[in-house]
Short mmCIF file of the C-alpha atoms (twelve columns), coordinates in Angstrom:
data_MODEL
# 
_entry.id   MODEL 
# 
loop_
_atom_site.group_PDB 
_atom_site.id 
_atom_site.type_symbol 
_atom_site.label_atom_id 
_atom_site.label_alt_id 
_atom_site.label_comp_id 
_atom_site.label_asym_id 
_atom_site.label_seq_id 
_atom_site.Cartn_x 
_atom_site.Cartn_y 
_atom_site.Cartn_z 
_atom_site.pdbx_PDB_model_num 
ATOM 1  C CA . MET A 1  50.036 51.792  122.911 1 
ATOM 2  C CA . PHE A 2  53.701 52.561  123.566 1 
ATOM 3  C CA . ASP A 3  54.059 53.934  120.032 1 
ATOM 4  C CA . ARG A 4  51.651 56.719  120.913 1 
ATOM 5  C CA . ILE A 5  53.597 57.681  124.006 1 
ATOM 6  C CA . PHE A 6  57.076 57.665  122.533 1 
ATOM 7  C CA . ARG A 7  56.423 58.788  118.964 1 
ATOM 8  C CA . GLY A 8  54.128 61.719  119.746 1 
ATOM 9  C CA . LYS A 9  51.068 60.283  118.003 1 
ATOM 10 C CA . GLY A 10 47.628 61.102  119.233 1 
ATOM 11 C CA . GLY A 11 46.728 64.463  120.741 1 
ATOM 12 C CA . GLN A 12 50.244 65.882  120.778 1 
ATOM 13 C CA . GLY A 13 50.837 65.968  117.038 1 
ATOM 14 C CA . GLY A 14 54.597 65.592  117.407 1 
ATOM 15 C CA . GLN A 15 55.158 69.232  118.329 1 
ATOM 16 C CA . GLY A 16 56.944 70.282  121.522 1 
ATOM 17 C CA . GLN A 17 54.714 71.150  124.427 1 
ATOM 18 C CA . GLY A 18 57.206 73.201  126.469 1 
ATOM 19 C CA . LYS A 19 57.314 76.889  127.300 1 
ATOM 20 C CA . GLY A 20 58.411 79.431  124.726 1 
ATOM 21 C CA . GLY A 21 56.286 78.374  121.786 1 
ATOM 22 C CA . GLY A 22 59.319 77.524  119.650 1 
ATOM 23 C CA . ARG A 23 60.690 81.069  119.481 1 
ATOM 24 C CA . GLY A 24 64.220 80.073  120.547 1 
ATOM 25 C CA . ARG A 25 66.651 81.860  122.808 1 
ATOM 26 C CA . GLY A 26 66.985 85.611  122.975 1 
ATOM 27 C CA . GLY A 27 63.982 86.491  120.847 1 
ATOM 28 C CA . GLY A 28 61.754 89.466  121.429 1 
ATOM 29 C CA . ASN A 29 62.592 92.523  123.491 1 
ATOM 30 C CA . LYS A 30 63.940 90.728  126.547 1 
ATOM 31 C CA . PRO A 31 67.344 91.556  128.021 1 
ATOM 32 C CA . GLY A 32 70.092 89.933  125.989 1 
ATOM 33 C CA . SER A 33 68.236 90.047  122.703 1 
ATOM 34 C CA . GLY A 34 70.108 91.637  119.850 1 
ATOM 35 C CA . PRO A 35 73.030 94.021  119.556 1 
ATOM 36 C CA . ALA A 36 71.259 97.262  120.484 1 
ATOM 37 C CA . GLY A 37 70.881 98.649  123.982 1 
ATOM 38 C CA . ASN A 38 73.000 99.869  126.844 1 
ATOM 39 C CA . CYS A 39 74.782 98.484  129.859 1 
ATOM 40 C CA . VAL A 40 73.639 100.393 132.934 1 
ATOM 41 C CA . CYS A 41 75.013 100.631 136.458 1 
ATOM 42 C CA . PRO A 42 72.257 99.482  138.860 1 
ATOM 43 C CA . ASN A 43 73.613 101.667 141.658 1 
ATOM 44 C CA . PRO A 44 70.972 104.414 142.131 1 
ATOM 45 C CA . LYS A 45 73.633 106.951 143.124 1 
ATOM 46 C CA . CYS A 46 75.648 106.314 139.940 1 
ATOM 47 C CA . GLY A 47 73.455 105.304 136.974 1 
ATOM 48 C CA . HIS A 48 76.374 105.284 134.497 1 
ATOM 49 C CA . ARG A 49 75.482 104.046 130.970 1 
ATOM 50 C CA . GLU A 50 77.637 102.573 128.240 1 
ATOM 51 C CA . PRO A 51 76.691 101.149 124.839 1 
ATOM 52 C CA . HIS A 52 76.353 97.370  124.788 1 
ATOM 53 C CA . VAL A 53 79.205 95.546  123.048 1 
ATOM 54 C CA . VAL A 54 78.166 92.569  120.895 1 
ATOM 55 C CA . GLY A 55 79.540 89.327  122.319 1 
ATOM 56 C CA . GLN A 56 80.193 90.775  125.779 1 
ATOM 57 C CA . ARG A 57 77.671 90.365  128.579 1 
ATOM 58 C CA . CYS A 58 76.882 93.495  130.576 1 
ATOM 59 C CA . ILE A 59 77.070 91.530  133.827 1 
ATOM 60 C CA . ASP A 60 80.752 90.847  133.059 1 
ATOM 61 C CA . ARG A 61 81.495 94.566  132.843 1 
ATOM 62 C CA . ILE A 62 82.382 96.719  135.840 1 
ATOM 63 C CA . CYS A 63 81.161 100.309 136.173 1 
ATOM 64 C CA . PRO A 64 84.171 102.620 135.715 1 
ATOM 65 C CA . LYS A 65 82.708 105.158 138.166 1 
ATOM 66 C CA . CYS A 66 81.726 103.062 141.183 1 
ATOM 67 C CA . GLY A 67 82.933 99.467  140.551 1 
ATOM 68 C CA . THR A 68 79.464 97.816  140.533 1 
ATOM 69 C CA . LYS A 69 78.650 95.078  137.997 1 
ATOM 70 C CA . MET A 70 76.668 96.500  135.077 1 
ATOM 71 C CA . VAL A 71 73.277 95.154  133.897 1 
ATOM 72 C CA . ARG A 72 71.526 95.206  130.523 1 
ATOM 73 C CA . GLU A 73 68.961 97.943  130.011 1 
# 
């Protein structure tokens, strides 16, 4: 009985049952996926855009025009 619980036998088939379906981190067209895109200032009065730099999070960048933290487009 305990073998079924701990070894994944029975109805689970040994595959993970969590969210995501096994696609991994950063897949698809979500923010933070891939090198393309822009960093955008969320301030509606500013709206400054810069190309995203691979390896650097947009949230760590500061808008050069108004000083607000940038976000990924």
